LOKOL-434510 format. One record per residue (C-alpha): residue number from 1; x, y, z. Coordinates in Angstrom, 2 decimals, always signed. Layout:
    k       px       py       pz
  NUM        X        Y        Z
...
END
This chain:
    k       px       py       pz
    1   -22.42    -9.26    -5.46
    2   -25.18   -10.07    -7.89
    3   -24.45   -10.67   -11.57
    4   -26.23    -7.43   -12.48
    5   -23.96    -5.24   -10.35
    6   -20.94    -3.81   -12.07
    7   -17.55    -3.69   -10.48
    8   -16.28    -0.10   -10.22
    9   -13.04    +0.68   -11.96
   10   -10.07    +0.69    -9.62
   11    -9.77    +4.52    -9.64
   12   -13.43    +4.94    -8.74
   13   -13.21    +2.33    -6.03
   14   -10.17    +3.95    -4.45
   15   -11.83    +7.36    -4.30
   16   -15.03    +5.98    -2.81
   17   -13.42    +3.71    -0.23
   18   -10.61    +6.07    +0.69
   19    -9.81    +5.82    +4.39
   20    -7.00    +7.79    +5.95
   21    -5.20    +6.89    +9.17
   22    -6.81    +8.56   +12.23
   23    -4.23   +11.30   +12.57
   24    -4.86   +12.44    +8.99
   25    -8.62   +12.31    +9.45
   26    -8.19   +14.61   +12.47
   27    -6.48   +17.12   +10.16
   28    -8.93   +16.90    +7.27
   29   -10.94   +20.04    +8.27
   30    -7.77   +22.14    +8.23
   31    -6.46   +21.16    +4.78
   32    -9.20   +19.56    +2.67
   33    -9.86   +21.66    -0.44
   34   -13.61   +21.28    +0.06
   35   -13.43   +22.89    +3.51
   36   -11.05   +25.79    +2.96
   37   -11.59   +28.73    +5.25
   38   -11.52   +31.50    +2.67
   39    -7.74   +31.76    +2.50
   40    -7.33   +32.64    +6.16
   41    -4.01   +31.57    +7.60
   42    -3.26   +29.71   +10.77
   43    -4.43   +26.23    +9.85
   44    -1.04   +24.75   +10.70
   45    -1.15   +26.09   +14.26
   46    -4.62   +24.68   +14.81
   47    -3.59   +21.40   +13.21
   48    -0.54   +21.20   +15.49
   49    -2.66   +21.67   +18.62
   50    -5.23   +19.15   +17.39
   51    -2.57   +16.48   +16.93
   52    -0.88   +17.35   +20.20
   53    -4.20   +17.01   +22.07
   54    -5.49   +13.88   +20.33
   55    -2.19   +12.02   +19.85
   56    +0.03   +12.89   +22.83
   57    +2.41   +10.02   +22.00
   58    +3.64   +11.85   +18.87
   59    +6.89   +13.75   +19.08
   60    +7.05   +17.35   +17.81
   61    +8.93   +16.08   +14.75
   62    +6.24   +13.48   +14.00
   63    +3.54   +16.14   +14.36
   64    +5.42   +18.46   +11.99
   65    +5.85   +15.74    +9.36
   66    +2.23   +14.66    +9.68
   67    +1.03   +18.23    +9.14
   68    +3.24   +18.72    +6.08
   69    +2.07   +15.43    +4.61
   70    -1.61   +16.12    +5.35
   71    -1.42   +19.58    +3.79
   72    +0.12   +18.19    +0.60
   73    -2.20   +15.19    +0.53
   74    -5.48   +17.04    +1.00
   75    -4.65   +20.11    -1.09
   76    -3.47   +18.05    -4.04
   77    -6.45   +15.70    -3.86
   78    -3.98   +12.84    -3.65
   79    -4.35    +9.49    -2.04
   80    -2.29    +7.90    +0.70
   81    +0.47    +5.64    -0.50
END
């Protein structure tokens, strides 16, 4: 980094460099506020099938918890812990 470059504040840096685990990235299109589908329902069913297809090692309980967490995470604009 050159002396003329400023270091972004920690909040800015976190938002810019935010990387979610792969299973959450697979669910982003279903729950991200920027890509809402006009209030149409059924995102959870599609999200379930996406996880089941892409991550066959997950149990139904793990899929369910991942979907709940992803929905809350993306809709609230939060960041992973």
